[in-house]
LOSEDREN-358967 format. One record per residue (C-alpha): residue number from 1; residue in one letter; x, y, z. Coordinates in steps of 0.2 Angstrom, whole numbers, plus 5000, padded with zeros to 4 digits. Layout:
% LOSEDREN-358967
<site n="NUM" res="A" c1="X" c2="Y" c3="Z"/>
...
This chain:
% LOSEDREN-358967
<site n="1" res="M" c1="5000" c2="5000" c3="5000"/>
<site n="2" res="P" c1="5007" c2="5017" c3="4996"/>
<site n="3" res="K" c1="5008" c2="5030" c3="5009"/>
<site n="4" res="L" c1="4993" c2="5043" c3="5011"/>
<site n="5" res="K" c1="4998" c2="5061" c3="5008"/>
<site n="6" res="N" c1="4993" c2="5076" c3="5020"/>
<site n="7" res="K" c1="4984" c2="5091" c3="5013"/>
<site n="8" res="S" c1="4997" c2="5104" c3="5011"/>
<site n="9" res="G" c1="4985" c2="5118" c3="5017"/>
<site n="10" res="A" c1="4979" c2="5109" c3="5032"/>
<site n="11" res="K" c1="4997" c2="5105" c3="5039"/>
<site n="12" res="K" c1="5001" c2="5123" c3="5038"/>
<site n="13" res="R" c1="4985" c2="5129" c3="5047"/>
<site n="14" res="F" c1="4981" c2="5115" c3="5060"/>
<site n="15" res="S" c1="4990" c2="5105" c3="5073"/>
<site n="16" res="L" c1="4985" c2="5091" c3="5085"/>
<site n="17" res="T" c1="4986" c2="5092" c3="5104"/>
<site n="18" res="A" c1="4993" c2="5077" c3="5114"/>
<site n="19" res="S" c1="4975" c2="5071" c3="5117"/>
<site n="20" res="G" c1="4971" c2="5072" c3="5099"/>
<site n="21" res="K" c1="4961" c2="5088" c3="5098"/>
<site n="22" res="V" c1="4964" c2="5100" c3="5083"/>
<site n="23" res="R" c1="4972" c2="5117" c3="5087"/>
<site n="24" res="M" c1="4968" c2="5131" c3="5076"/>
<site n="25" res="N" c1="4971" c2="5150" c3="5075"/>
<site n="26" res="Q" c1="4957" c2="5161" c3="5080"/>
<site n="27" res="A" c1="4945" c2="5167" c3="5067"/>
<site n="28" res="G" c1="4940" c2="5185" c3="5064"/>
<site n="29" res="K" c1="4957" c2="5194" c3="5066"/>
<site n="30" res="R" c1="4962" c2="5199" c3="5049"/>
<site n="31" res="H" c1="4954" c2="5216" c3="5046"/>
<site n="32" res="G" c1="4941" c2="5227" c3="5053"/>
<site n="33" res="M" c1="4948" c2="5228" c3="5071"/>
<site n="34" res="I" c1="4941" c2="5246" c3="5073"/>
<site n="35" res="K" c1="4923" c2="5239" c3="5074"/>
<site n="36" res="R" c1="4927" c2="5225" c3="5086"/>
<site n="37" res="T" c1="4927" c2="5227" c3="5105"/>
<site n="38" res="N" c1="4943" c2="5227" c3="5115"/>
<site n="39" res="K" c1="4936" c2="5212" c3="5124"/>
<site n="40" res="Q" c1="4934" c2="5203" c3="5108"/>
<site n="41" res="I" c1="4951" c2="5207" c3="5102"/>
<site n="42" res="R" c1="4959" c2="5201" c3="5118"/>
<site n="43" res="N" c1="4949" c2="5185" c3="5118"/>
<site n="44" res="Q" c1="4954" c2="5181" c3="5100"/>
<site n="45" res="R" c1="4973" c2="5181" c3="5104"/>
<site n="46" res="G" c1="4983" c2="5165" c3="5101"/>
<site n="47" res="T" c1="4974" c2="5148" c3="5097"/>
<site n="48" res="T" c1="4959" c2="5139" c3="5101"/>
<site n="49" res="I" c1="4952" c2="5121" c3="5100"/>
<site n="50" res="M" c1="4941" c2="5117" c3="5085"/>
<site n="51" res="S" c1="4924" c2="5110" c3="5088"/>
<site n="52" res="S" c1="4923" c2="5091" c3="5087"/>
<site n="53" res="S" c1="4912" c2="5090" c3="5071"/>
<site n="54" res="D" c1="4924" c2="5101" c3="5061"/>
<site n="55" res="A" c1="4939" c2="5092" c3="5069"/>
<site n="56" res="K" c1="4933" c2="5075" c3="5061"/>
<site n="57" res="I" c1="4935" c2="5083" c3="5043"/>
<site n="58" res="V" c1="4953" c2="5090" c3="5047"/>
<site n="59" res="K" c1="4959" c2="5074" c3="5054"/>
<site n="60" res="Q" c1="4955" c2="5066" c3="5037"/>
<site n="61" res="F" c1="4966" c2="5079" c3="5029"/>
<site n="62" res="L" c1="4981" c2="5074" c3="5041"/>
<site n="63" res="P" c1="4981" c2="5055" c3="5041"/>
<site n="64" res="Y" c1="4997" c2="5053" c3="5051"/>
<site n="65" res="A" c1="4997" c2="5068" c3="5062"/>
């Protein structure tokens, strides 16, 4: 059997935690910060854990991660 390939876009954007959850960057931080509240900007720093239903799709893109 040949090896499965990772999706190149997925390996750049997502990583897996030790328990197998998918870590991703926070959404909504690219532009338009003037209209966002300071609380929202603070809470969107760093990374977050993806919801389990979306994580199932991403794990198919990263077969060996």
